[in-house]
RORO-698788 format. One record per residue (C-alpha): residue in one letter; x negated, y negated, z negated. Coordinates in steps of 0.02 Angstrom, whole numbers, plus 50000, padded with zeros to 5 digits. Each point is the difference from the previous one (the first is absolute). Example, Ala and Ser with C-alpha at 12.3 -4.5 7.8 and 13.67 -1.06 7.14 Angstrom:
<fivos>
a493855022549610;s499314982850033;
</fivos>
This chain:
<fivos>
m483554884351561;e501434988050046;f500604989549852;t501775006150014;t499325018149996;v498974995849842;i501494992849904;n501155014150055;e498785013749960;r499304993349836;r500795010249862;s499595001449813;a499115016449997;k500745013449877;d498235007649990;f498405002150095;e499015014050078;p498625003649876;n498144999150042;v500144986950139;s498634987449986;i499984981750061;s498364990750038;t499464984149919;e499894992350171;q501825003650038;l500604993449835;e498994984150025;v500694997150172;m501795001949932;i499624988149856;e499324987050121;e501605000450097;a501105000049838;q499054984449950;l500784990550153;a501644999849901;p500574982649950;t499614993549826;a500384983849917;f498684986850044;n499035014450073;l499405004349826;q499915018650040;h500525006149828;a499955018450042;k498625011349941;y499895019150026;v499415014449889;i499795014850113;v499945016849911;r499345015550092;d499125008449856;e500955015249952;a499754998049812;v500634982250000;k501515005150109;q500415013149866;e499874986949863;l501234988750099;k501135014950027;e500145002749812;v500574982549968;s501185000050155;l501355012549955;m498885014450063;q500424996150179;e499095013050107;k499834987950148;i498654990349901;t498795014449996;n500485006150175;a499734982850077;s498464996150103;a499894983649901;v500974990349873;i499974981450019;i500424988849850;i500374982850067;t499834985649876;g500334981850011;d498804987049926;a501014988249890;q498504988150004;a499765000150187;y500184981050003;d498234999649923;n499345006750165;v500584985450109;a498204993550030;e499355016850053;i501455002650121;y500124982850076;a498094997750009;h500095008950168;t501104986150074;l499914984549893;t498584989749927;g499634984949886;d501484990149935;v501255009350103;l499525016149915;t500054991849824;m501724992950040;k500655017150056;e499305008249841;e500834986849887;a501665000850089;i500115018849983;r499555000149818;d501164986449967;f501385010650078;y499655015149892;v499324994349832;p501544990149946;r501165014550041;g499135011049875;e499395017749980;s501625008850036;f500194991450172;a498225004250044;r500345018449955;e501625000050102;e499034992450149;a498665013849981;i501385013350015;r500924990850142;n498424997950106;g499345017249953;s501655008150058;l499874991750171;v498325008350023;a500595016449931;m501345001650130;q498854994750142;f498755013349945;m501345013650007;l500454994250179;v498204999450050;a499695017149927;k501425007450100;s499314991950160;y498415010149975;g500975015949970;w499955000549808;d501515001549886;t500304990749834;c501114999049857;p500214984849887;m500165004949818;i500504991149839;g500245015549892;f498414997749898;d499424993349830;k499254983050043;i499024998849839;e499145017050029;v499684996750183;r499194983449955;r498905009449872;i499535014450112;l499524988450145;d499284986049891;i501134986750082;p499654982249938;a501324991249898;n500184986450131;e500605012850131;e501805005450000;i500345017850055;v501124997950154;m500195017950065;m499225017150012;i499995006550177;t499615018450037;l499265003050174;g499695016050101;k500855011450128;a501785003549948;v500715017149983;p501415002650124;m501544990349948;d501285008350112;e501085004449850;y499954982149943;p501004989450126;r499724981349985;g501154992549872;y501454989450047;r499574981950039;k501354986549992;p500354991950169;a499474981550022;q501824993849985;e500055005949818;v498464991649939;i500084983050088;r500854984149942;y500094985950128;k500184982249939;
</fivos>
């Protein structure tokens, strides 16, 4: 699918056709491509909890304003961002650096994050996780799947249900499946470029 087609046809699905399954292989291909999104220092903060179990989807629905699209979706993807991703520098850069150069890289990145504190690290986790989330939705559309990014859920309960570690910030819930027809929902108004740009 052409990129311009992907961005024009991607819509936030109102609901999904029930009983449509998606394979592990298809999900992993899409995650691999989403992982190509840029991240600060290539730390790859994003992690994914993929929910296909019907009982777990029902639990999520109950803490997400009872939105039907959660149980109708083929999968629910919770994207989190690791606020301690800078601890993984050696693992990531060991593929391209060695010896003193690797040590210097590790120290430089830690020296960037640690003095800025926990709140900055958590903001970074959300920023970088959000880049991946958008890329995932575009990738999904390119393979013919529809998505909806969701924030209407109880984060504390979602963390409990999915046993998400404390160092991971919940960035977004994305439902994925085959959207019901949206003919009655025309795309919402988008401001033209001239209204949102300031040149300096």
